[in-house]
Every structure is written in C-alpha cells, then in structure tokens.
VOMARBA-900425 format. One line per 8 residues: number of its first residue (from 0); for each residue x negated, y negated, z of N, C-alpha, C. Coordinates in nm, 4 decimals. Layout:
% VOMARBA-900425
NUM	X/Y/Z/X/Y/Z/X/Y/Z; ...
This chain:
% VOMARBA-900425
0	-9.4593/-19.4215/11.8131/-9.5761/-19.3337/11.8394/-9.6491/-19.3002/11.7136; -9.5800/-19.2851/11.6089/-9.6455/-19.2579/11.4810/-9.7381/-19.3649/11.4407; -9.6938/-19.4833/11.4610/-9.7756/-19.6104/11.4141/-9.9041/-19.6133/11.4893; -9.9025/-19.5738/11.6228/-10.0239/-19.5668/11.6975/-10.1134/-19.4647/11.6459; -10.0613/-19.3471/11.6023/-10.1589/-19.2391/11.5481/-10.2130/-19.2846/11.4144; -10.1382/-19.3606/11.3345/-10.1964/-19.4126/11.2104/-10.3023/-19.5264/11.2394; -10.2809/-19.6069/11.3393/-10.3700/-19.7119/11.3689/-10.5014/-19.6425/11.4251; -10.4871/-19.5406/11.5082/-10.6142/-19.4788/11.5619/-10.6915/-19.4075/11.4445
8	-10.6218/-19.3455/11.3616/-10.6837/-19.2657/11.2480/-10.7544/-19.3735/11.1503; -10.6912/-19.4936/11.1304/-10.7541/-19.5875/11.0455/-10.8790/-19.6401/11.1195; -10.8690/-19.6577/11.2423/-10.9793/-19.7134/11.3223/-11.1005/-19.6046/11.3224; -11.0580/-19.4813/11.3379/-11.1747/-19.3792/11.3228/-11.2493/-19.3696/11.1942; -11.1595/-19.3904/11.0809/-11.2265/-19.3948/10.9516/-11.3151/-19.5128/10.9365; -11.2698/-19.6325/10.9936/-11.3513/-19.7508/10.9867/-11.4894/-19.7310/11.0651; -11.4795/-19.6626/11.1776/-11.5996/-19.6471/11.2548/-11.6892/-19.5519/11.1930; -11.6334/-19.4457/11.1280/-11.7107/-19.3559/11.0549/-11.7798/-19.4069/10.9272
16	-11.7110/-19.4941/10.8692/-11.7548/-19.5609/10.7455/-11.8801/-19.6585/10.7818; -11.8611/-19.7276/10.8950/-11.9594/-19.8240/10.9349/-12.0919/-19.7523/10.9841; -12.0801/-19.6259/11.0214/-12.1976/-19.5466/11.0667/-12.2652/-19.4659/10.9617; -12.2031/-19.4742/10.8345/-12.2446/-19.3914/10.7237/-12.3795/-19.4495/10.6763; -12.4630/-19.3725/10.6044/-12.5903/-19.4166/10.5503/-12.5754/-19.5317/10.4580; -12.4682/-19.5277/10.3762/-12.4485/-19.6222/10.2787/-12.4166/-19.7545/10.3527; -12.3339/-19.7620/10.4495/-12.2886/-19.8829/10.5157/-12.4119/-19.9408/10.5960; -12.5012/-19.8457/10.6558/-12.6194/-19.8941/10.7157/-12.7262/-19.9590/10.6208
24	-12.7315/-19.9033/10.5008/-12.8261/-19.9500/10.4008/-12.7745/-20.0861/10.3556; -12.6371/-20.0972/10.3329/-12.5737/-20.2258/10.2956/-12.6018/-20.3257/10.4133; -12.5746/-20.2906/10.5227/-12.5920/-20.3729/10.6379/-12.7492/-20.4388/10.6419; -12.8340/-20.3452/10.6353/-12.9782/-20.3794/10.6358/-13.0114/-20.4669/10.5159; -12.9557/-20.4489/10.4044/-12.9869/-20.5450/10.2910/-12.9241/-20.6769/10.3184; -12.7971/-20.6825/10.3704/-12.7499/-20.8157/10.4014/-12.8322/-20.8879/10.5065; -12.8766/-20.8151/10.6074/-12.9612/-20.8712/10.7211/-13.0832/-20.9270/10.6408; -13.1625/-20.8430/10.5646/-13.2748/-20.8898/10.4959/-13.2540/-21.0094/10.4124
32	-13.1426/-21.0160/10.3253/-13.1146/-21.1370/10.2427/-13.0976/-21.2433/10.3138; -13.0216/-21.2289/10.4351/-12.9827/-21.3472/10.5120/-13.1101/-21.3964/10.5728; -13.2072/-21.3179/10.6173/-13.3263/-21.3575/10.6655/-13.4151/-21.4341/10.5567; -13.4166/-21.3773/10.4548/-13.5001/-21.4431/10.3439/-13.4518/-21.5706/10.3101; -13.3256/-21.5986/10.3071/-13.2701/-21.7227/10.2631/-13.2868/-21.8369/10.3713; -13.2971/-21.7917/10.4990/-13.3248/-21.8923/10.6033/-13.4709/-21.9060/10.6457; -13.5639/-21.8302/10.5791/-13.7014/-21.8513/10.6133/-13.7371/-21.9765/10.5580; -13.8465/-22.0378/10.6215/-13.9046/-22.1617/10.5815/-13.9903/-22.1570/10.4564
40	-13.9692/-22.2375/10.3641/-14.0355/-22.2426/10.2386/-14.1352/-22.3561/10.2369; -14.2678/-22.3359/10.2360/-14.3601/-22.4268/10.2411/-14.3852/-22.4915/10.1078; -14.4016/-22.6210/10.0987/-14.4226/-22.6904/9.9701/-14.5526/-22.6532/9.9073; -14.5608/-22.6452/9.7694/-14.6847/-22.6083/9.7062/-14.7951/-22.7183/9.7379; -14.9135/-22.6735/9.7428/-15.0150/-22.7522/9.7759/-15.0429/-22.8634/9.6680; -14.9979/-22.8507/9.5432/-15.0147/-22.9588/9.4452/-14.9026/-23.0606/9.4446; -14.8028/-23.0457/9.5327/-14.7020/-23.1626/9.5530/-14.7582/-23.2590/9.6550; -14.7888/-23.3799/9.6181/-14.8447/-23.4749/9.7089/-14.7379/-23.5452/9.7960
48	-14.6727/-23.4647/9.8836/-14.5580/-23.5155/9.9667/-14.6078/-23.6394/10.0528; -14.5224/-23.7368/10.0671/-14.5412/-23.8500/10.1451/-14.5567/-23.8147/10.2948; -14.6715/-23.8631/10.3493/-14.6961/-23.8344/10.4910/-14.6580/-23.9551/10.5787; -14.6429/-23.9329/10.7111/-14.6034/-24.0504/10.7954/-14.7174/-24.1422/10.7898; -14.6886/-24.2744/10.7792/-14.7930/-24.3781/10.7763/-14.8678/-24.3973/10.9208; -14.9936/-24.4407/10.9110/-15.0629/-24.4767/11.0251/-15.1118/-24.6107/11.0200; -15.0676/-24.7060/11.0948/-14.9834/-24.6916/11.2068/-14.8330/-24.6699/11.1606; -14.7524/-24.6083/11.2369/-14.6071/-24.5906/11.2036/-14.5293/-24.7217/11.1740
56	-14.4472/-24.7107/11.0745/-14.3579/-24.8230/11.0513/-14.2500/-24.8301/11.1643; -14.2223/-24.9316/11.2183/-14.1188/-24.9585/11.3275/-14.0207/-25.0648/11.2704; -13.9074/-25.0292/11.2355/-13.8037/-25.1413/11.1984/-13.7834/-25.2452/11.2800; -13.7435/-25.3621/11.2269/-13.7136/-25.4843/11.3206/-13.5775/-25.4447/11.4014; -13.5523/-25.5221/11.5059/-13.4359/-25.5061/11.5863/-13.3113/-25.5487/11.5020; -13.2055/-25.4811/11.5034/-13.1558/-25.3945/11.6069/-13.1634/-25.2451/11.5780; -13.2496/-25.2123/11.4785/-13.2786/-25.0727/11.4375/-13.3562/-25.0098/11.5414; -13.3442/-24.8811/11.5627/-13.4174/-24.7951/11.6618/-13.5524/-24.7758/11.6202
64	-13.6475/-24.7712/11.7042/-13.7984/-24.7455/11.6771/-13.8150/-24.5981/11.6122; -13.7321/-24.5090/11.6434/-13.7363/-24.3713/11.5939/-13.6201/-24.3422/11.5076; -13.6302/-24.2647/11.3962/-13.5235/-24.2319/11.3131/-13.4229/-24.1422/11.3735; -13.3081/-24.1237/11.3301/-13.1991/-24.0431/11.3809/-13.2421/-23.8993/11.3906; -13.3195/-23.8467/11.3030/-13.3557/-23.7085/11.3018/-13.4755/-23.6773/11.3831; -13.5275/-23.7703/11.4678/-13.6516/-23.7539/11.5429/-13.6454/-23.6100/11.6228; -13.7385/-23.5420/11.6366/-13.8802/-23.5630/11.6021/-13.9238/-23.5099/11.4670; -13.8159/-23.4751/11.3754/-13.8364/-23.4140/11.2546/-13.8568/-23.5132/11.1314
72	-13.8321/-23.6459/11.1648/-13.8402/-23.7439/11.0673/-13.9301/-23.8631/11.1074; -13.9591/-23.9414/10.9971/-14.0352/-24.0615/11.0294/-13.9826/-24.1759/10.9535; -13.9866/-24.3053/10.9924/-13.9553/-24.4194/10.9030/-14.0564/-24.4361/10.8026; -14.0053/-24.4700/10.6841/-14.1090/-24.4991/10.5707/-14.0566/-24.6217/10.5036; -14.1556/-24.7273/10.4837/-14.1206/-24.8416/10.4194/-14.1596/-24.9678/10.4814; -14.0779/-25.0753/10.4739/-14.1015/-25.2063/10.5324/-13.9846/-25.2784/10.5620; -13.9872/-25.3951/10.6254/-13.8694/-25.4628/10.6673/-13.7726/-25.4789/10.5454; -13.8194/-25.4964/10.4199/-13.7332/-25.5113/10.3074/-13.6541/-25.3871/10.2605
80	-13.7148/-25.2761/10.2729/-13.6465/-25.1499/10.2397/-13.7270/-25.0281/10.3090; -13.6369/-24.9535/10.3764/-13.6901/-24.8341/10.4387/-13.6005/-24.7237/10.4455; -13.6461/-24.5973/10.4691/-13.5577/-24.4718/10.4805/-13.6315/-24.3886/10.5806; -13.5634/-24.2867/10.6200/-13.6199/-24.1863/10.7078/-13.6580/-24.0601/10.6227; -13.7771/-24.0119/10.6294/-13.8212/-23.8923/10.5523/-13.8553/-23.7746/10.6493; -13.8427/-23.6552/10.6040/-13.8814/-23.5384/10.6792/-14.0405/-23.5300/10.7003; -14.0742/-23.4955/10.8160/-14.2246/-23.4906/10.8431/-14.2876/-23.3770/10.7641; -14.2041/-23.2631/10.7391/-14.2438/-23.1611/10.6650/-14.2735/-23.1886/10.5205
88	-14.2138/-23.3040/10.4714/-14.2107/-23.3325/10.3202/-14.1255/-23.2564/10.2373; -14.0408/-23.1556/10.3106/-13.9627/-23.0776/10.2356/-13.8146/-23.1138/10.2653; -13.7283/-23.1253/10.1683/-13.5780/-23.1625/10.1917/-13.4973/-23.0768/10.1023; -13.4612/-22.9591/10.1460/-13.3740/-22.8614/10.0725/-13.2482/-22.9160/10.0324; -13.1839/-22.9934/10.1103/-13.0449/-23.0399/10.0925/-13.0307/-23.1297/9.9681; -13.1337/-23.1881/9.9157/-13.1325/-23.2728/9.7959/-13.0977/-23.1955/9.6754; -13.1310/-23.0714/9.6653/-13.0887/-22.9906/9.5580/-12.9398/-22.9463/9.5734; -12.8896/-22.9625/9.6805/-12.7482/-22.9156/9.6960/-12.6439/-23.0330/9.6925
96	-12.6901/-23.1441/9.7225/-12.6177/-23.2735/9.7195/-12.6241/-23.3137/9.8652; -12.6672/-23.4448/9.8873/-12.6985/-23.4945/10.0234/-12.6700/-23.6383/10.0256; -12.6442/-23.6952/10.1448/-12.6391/-23.8335/10.1684/-12.7807/-23.8901/10.2073; -12.8134/-23.9894/10.1360/-12.9385/-24.0522/10.1539/-12.9257/-24.1837/10.2194; -12.9835/-24.2141/10.3387/-12.9594/-24.3297/10.4071/-13.0761/-24.4261/10.3880; -13.0448/-24.5634/10.3636/-13.1452/-24.6576/10.3518/-13.1088/-24.7796/10.4305; -13.2163/-24.8502/10.4746/-13.2029/-24.9774/10.5482/-13.2816/-25.0826/10.4985; -13.2364/-25.2077/10.5216/-13.3003/-25.3287/10.4898/-13.2650/-25.4361/10.5849
104	-13.3614/-25.5267/10.6305/-13.3356/-25.6386/10.7073/-13.2430/-25.7317/10.6363; -13.2360/-25.7245/10.4952/-13.1560/-25.8226/10.4194/-13.0117/-25.7690/10.3992; -12.9886/-25.6421/10.4403/-12.8468/-25.5886/10.4188/-12.7617/-25.6383/10.5282; -12.6556/-25.6970/10.4707/-12.5433/-25.7385/10.5722/-12.4159/-25.6832/10.5281; -12.3589/-25.5828/10.5952/-12.2384/-25.5153/10.5557/-12.1155/-25.6148/10.5455; -12.1111/-25.7244/10.6172/-11.9999/-25.8155/10.6048/-12.0045/-25.8876/10.4723; -12.1213/-25.9044/10.4121/-12.1338/-25.9700/10.2843/-12.1453/-25.8765/10.1652; -12.1747/-25.7556/10.1955/-12.2049/-25.6690/10.0795/-12.1655/-25.5174/10.1110
112	-12.0474/-25.4723/10.0958/-11.9995/-25.3482/10.1284/-12.0446/-25.2430/10.0240; -12.0638/-25.2883/9.8984/-12.1360/-25.1988/9.7950/-12.2523/-25.2582/9.7614; -12.3684/-25.2222/9.8257/-12.4978/-25.2886/9.8050/-12.5493/-25.2406/9.6621; -12.6321/-25.3321/9.6099/-12.6931/-25.3093/9.4820/-12.8272/-25.2426/9.5026; -12.8135/-25.1270/9.5615/-12.9271/-25.0307/9.5838/-12.9317/-24.9361/9.4651; -13.0484/-24.9173/9.3980/-13.0692/-24.8186/9.2941/-13.1625/-24.7122/9.3427; -13.1423/-24.5949/9.2940/-13.2361/-24.4895/9.3249/-13.2551/-24.4121/9.2051; -13.3825/-24.3915/9.1598/-13.4277/-24.3082/9.0543/-13.5195/-24.1966/9.1017
120	-13.5397/-24.1017/9.0181/-13.6272/-23.9966/9.0583/-13.6737/-23.9231/8.9375; -13.7927/-23.8855/8.9425/-13.8661/-23.8029/8.8307/-13.9359/-23.6867/8.8891; -13.9215/-23.5821/8.8217/-13.9798/-23.4579/8.8704/-14.1343/-23.4617/8.8312; -14.2217/-23.4371/8.9188/-14.3609/-23.4456/8.8804/-14.4280/-23.3183/8.8457; -14.3624/-23.2025/8.8716/-14.4158/-23.0679/8.8426/-14.3474/-22.9937/8.7371; -14.2845/-23.0638/8.6480/-14.2034/-22.9983/8.5428/-14.1016/-23.0740/8.4794; -14.0412/-23.0195/8.3727/-13.9231/-23.0897/8.3222/-13.7910/-23.0781/8.4019; -13.7037/-23.1809/8.3931/-13.5885/-23.1648/8.4695/-13.4782/-23.2521/8.3982
128	-13.3585/-23.2154/8.3997/-13.2414/-23.3017/8.3421/-13.2375/-23.4276/8.4173; -13.1494/-23.5111/8.3711/-13.1217/-23.6377/8.4366/-13.0989/-23.6364/8.5834; -13.1417/-23.7290/8.6482/-13.1237/-23.7398/8.7894/-12.9899/-23.7948/8.8203; -12.9070/-23.7405/8.9098/-12.7705/-23.7856/8.9354/-12.7691/-23.8675/9.0684; -12.7020/-23.9746/9.0672/-12.6908/-24.0533/9.1849/-12.5510/-24.1175/9.1889; -12.4933/-24.1390/9.3089/-12.3642/-24.1988/9.3171/-12.3849/-24.3666/9.3440; -12.2774/-24.4266/9.3324/-12.2825/-24.5740/9.3652/-12.3115/-24.5847/9.5123; -12.3845/-24.6911/9.5556/-12.4151/-24.7013/9.6896/-12.3063/-24.7609/9.7655
136	-12.2947/-24.7219/9.8998/-12.1928/-24.7596/9.9935/-12.2635/-24.8012/10.1199; -12.1911/-24.8074/10.2295/-12.2488/-24.8256/10.3545/-12.1998/-24.7317/10.4610; -12.2647/-24.7281/10.5690/-12.2234/-24.6424/10.6850/-12.2836/-24.6930/10.8057; -12.2101/-24.6472/10.9227/-12.2602/-24.6911/11.0578/-12.2626/-24.5710/11.1528; -12.3578/-24.5725/11.2390/-12.3706/-24.4773/11.3430/-12.4471/-24.5525/11.4567; -12.3908/-24.5263/11.5799/-12.4480/-24.6012/11.6926/-12.5966/-24.5694/11.7129; -12.6409/-24.4569/11.6659/-12.7811/-24.4192/11.6784/-12.8758/-24.5034/11.5797; -12.8167/-24.5510/11.4634/-12.9072/-24.6098/11.3770/-12.8504/-24.7399/11.3041
144	-12.7356/-24.7938/11.3718/-12.6797/-24.9148/11.3165/-12.6257/-24.9057/11.1750; -12.6033/-25.0190/11.1140/-12.5524/-25.0258/10.9664/-12.6675/-24.9834/10.8753; -12.6242/-24.9142/10.7651/-12.7242/-24.8743/10.6713/-12.6518/-24.8609/10.5286; -12.7391/-24.8538/10.4308/-12.6944/-24.8215/10.2973/-12.6881/-24.6808/10.2687; -12.6023/-24.6400/10.1960/-12.5759/-24.5013/10.1762/-12.5561/-24.4570/10.0203; -12.6369/-24.3553/9.9762/-12.6187/-24.3150/9.8320/-12.6227/-24.1679/9.8320; -12.5389/-24.1173/9.7477/-12.5366/-23.9645/9.7287/-12.6345/-23.9160/9.6307; -12.7013/-23.8109/9.6693/-12.8039/-23.7515/9.5832/-12.7749/-23.6087/9.5469
152	-12.7868/-23.5602/9.4285/-12.7790/-23.4303/9.3830/-12.8685/-23.3979/9.2707; -12.9860/-23.3530/9.2998/-13.0890/-23.3175/9.2111/-13.0541/-23.2001/9.1132; -13.0975/-23.2163/8.9825/-13.0614/-23.1066/8.8871/-13.1483/-22.9757/8.9005; -13.2593/-22.9919/8.9796/-13.3407/-22.8759/8.9964/-13.4321/-22.8871/9.1163; -13.4850/-22.7851/9.1709/-13.5822/-22.8056/9.2882/-13.7140/-22.8422/9.2114; -13.8152/-22.8701/9.3126/-13.9498/-22.9054/9.2630/-14.0118/-23.0195/9.3309; -14.1093/-23.0735/9.2741/-14.1810/-23.1885/9.3462/-14.1272/-23.3197/9.2820; -14.0587/-23.4053/9.3567/-13.9862/-23.5221/9.3023/-14.0536/-23.6577/9.3603
160	-14.0548/-23.7573/9.2797/-14.0976/-23.8837/9.3242/-13.9697/-23.9742/9.3080; -13.9347/-24.0362/9.4226/-13.8128/-24.1210/9.4307/-13.8527/-24.2588/9.4335; -13.7779/-24.3516/9.3787/-13.8035/-24.4926/9.3844/-13.6718/-24.5545/9.4160; -13.6669/-24.6243/9.5298/-13.5449/-24.7140/9.5668/-13.5777/-24.8690/9.5415; -13.4825/-24.9301/9.4980/-13.4891/-25.0718/9.4758/-13.3660/-25.1482/9.5328; -13.3973/-25.2557/9.6123/-13.2892/-25.3434/9.6620/-13.3425/-25.4740/9.6911; -13.2690/-25.5758/9.6235/-13.2973/-25.7102/9.6380/-13.4540/-25.7492/9.6237; -13.5079/-25.7056/9.5260/-13.6512/-25.7245/9.4951/-13.7457/-25.6453/9.5620
168	-13.7014/-25.5480/9.6532/-13.7907/-25.4633/9.7258/-13.7844/-25.3332/9.6725; -13.9078/-25.2648/9.6543/-13.9188/-25.1327/9.6015/-13.9955/-25.0433/9.7026; -13.9512/-24.9195/9.7010/-14.0149/-24.8134/9.7864/-14.0063/-24.6892/9.7112; -14.1354/-24.6242/9.6976/-14.1538/-24.5042/9.6387/-14.2188/-24.3948/9.7241; -14.1802/-24.2711/9.7112/-14.2369/-24.1616/9.7940/-14.2064/-24.0285/9.7213; -14.2780/-23.9244/9.7681/-14.2657/-23.7905/9.6996/-14.2205/-23.6935/9.8103; -14.1265/-23.6019/9.7584/-14.0743/-23.5072/9.8473/-14.0806/-23.3785/9.7687; -14.0789/-23.2566/9.8395/-14.0757/-23.1247/9.7858/-13.9332/-23.0783/9.8030
176	-13.8574/-23.0390/9.7052/-13.7249/-23.0000/9.7210/-13.7262/-22.8469/9.6752; -13.7249/-22.7439/9.7857/-13.7199/-22.6019/9.7480/-13.5899/-22.5585/9.6911; -13.5931/-22.4488/9.6424/-13.4651/-22.3900/9.5837/-13.3662/-22.3696/9.6840; -13.2458/-22.3782/9.6247/-13.1241/-22.3579/9.7193/-13.1338/-22.2337/9.7922
C-alpha cells in the first residue's frame, strides 16, 4: 500500500511541475523552436536555381515519365545524363548528407556496378570548404528502375552549382541549400 502512496505522490508532483509557469514557458519555447525549424525557408532571390525545362525532359523507356518524388520534382538533363531536382529549387538534405540519384541511357548495371560518375560543386554566394562526395554506386527501385547513386554532404548551406559527368556527358544546375 505504501508503494501506491509514493507513486501517487510522485505523480501529483509531476502534474504540478508540468502546470507551473516555468514548465509552461519551457513548453512554449520548445513548441516555438520546433515550429521555427520546420518552417519553409525560401531561397534568396540572388540564387539562380534551376527551373523545370519547357518542354519537360522525359527519359527514354524503361524509365518513368515522372520522377519518383512527383509532383515535387522534375527530371533535368538529357538521355546521356539526368537527375531529379526539386521544383522549389531548395534541397535542405544536401547540407546534412543525402543520396543523389542519377540516370543515363548508357548506364548498364550488369557491366558497371561502380559507375565512373563524378560530381563537383562550387558555392556561388560565398566561400566554402572542399565539396565532399562518395564513390558512385548503383541502386534500384521499381518506381524508377536502375540508377547511379552518389552520396553528397556539403560543407555549408548556400547557393551551389553542381556538375555531374558520366561517359562524356555533362550536366550542370544550381540549387539553394538552406541551413540545417
């Protein structure tokens, strides 16, 4: 019986603490901070992010006409080298570390499990340390078939120009990478 009394006393103290002005202020601060970190950050007007092409690029068969992240992404490139980019021009995960998918009509996973895909990037709106990139590999998903895959972890947020190269094909575009 004594253990029940202790449990009820502890519970009463916990409830009282949660209703105190200090706990309420902390809770409001946590809610506000959470809201601030999840709010949409609009790219600066001076970052010339790549826009969807007109007419849109449609990959050759067997790849789908729409990218896997539709309606939030668009295909960018040509049959020799393409990728899916965000319509907003903003890609927060690149500052955190993200997989970057690439496709090419010339990529054959049975012949090339570690494709010779290179990716470089330079910051357009300021100085930044070296760009970090992993060795290319491959991946498959039923929604987008076989693709080349490279890991990206940018050293800072900002306006970035990316250039991918594969088997003589080159593709460049600009993305805004907001702070983490």
